N, C-alpha and C positions, 0 to 999 in steps of 0.2 A: 427753473434754474436752481442749481444746487451750489453749495460752497465749493464743490470740486470742479465746477465748470471752468476749464482752462482758458476760455475766452475772456473771463472776468478776472480771475485771480492768477497772478504770475506764479510760476513754480517757486518753491522754496529756494531762496538764495539768488533768484534771478531779478535783476533790476527792472522795475516796471517801465513800460514805454511812455513817452510823452504823447498825450492825445492831441489830435488836431492837425497832424501832419501827414502828407501823402507822398509816397516814394515816386520819384520821377526818373532817375537814371543812375546807372553804375557804369563807370568806364575809366579809361586812362586819363591822366591829366592832359587837358587841352582838347579832348574829344568833344565834338559838337553836342550840346545839350540845349533843350528848350525848356526854360523854367516858366514859360507863359508868354503869349503874345510874340513868339518868335525870338525872345530875348535869350541870347547865349551868354551865360555868366563869364565865360572865359574871354569874351570881347568887351567886358565892362569892368569898372572899378567897384570893388566890394567895400561897403562901409559896415563895420561891425555894429551889431545892436547890443553886444555884451551879454547875450543870452545863449543858452545851450539847450539842446534837446537830446533825449535818448531814443534811439531807433533800433529796430531789428535789422540785421543783414538780410537783404532780399532773398539770398540763396540759402542762408543758414539762419533761420528765424530765431534760434535760441541764443545766437550771438547778439550782444548789445554793443552799440557804438555811440559815442558822444559826437554830435554834430553841432556846429556853431551857426548862429543865425546872422544874416546879413541883409542889407538893402543895396540895390543897385544905385550907385551915385547918380544924383540928378534925375532919377525917374519920377514922373508925375502922371498918375498916382504912384506911390512907392511900390516897387517890386521887391517883395520879401521872399527869402529862400533860406534853406539851411544846407550846409555842405561840410564835408569832412572826409578824411581818408579812412577807408576800410583796411587797407594795407599800403605799403610803399607805392605811391603813384597811382593807386586805384581809388577814385573818388565816388562818393554818393551824393545825390542831390534830392532835396525834399522841398515841397511847397506847402503852405497852409491848406488845409482841407477845403476852405472856402474859395481857393484860387480856381479860376476857370480851367476845366480840363483841356488837355491838348486836343487840337482839332486837326 
């Protein structure tokens, strides 16, 4: 591993990614999304955790986007996810790395 290894060091001027989050979906507002256990966040109430993460756009990895983290209201155990708009009406969803993979 060298100091120029791009998987470790971000490019000059590029905001580093928040570790520990896995991309789930990109789509239009209201499109069906499974954030784990068949939970579609568009069918649930989102409760803000007042945290944010920085992610790369899945199709343009040099682009950085801020996503906000939420819990699904009333979920037990808590279902945590991050969401935000890449562009007008186009949303991205992320889950913690330790979340069960989609089956």
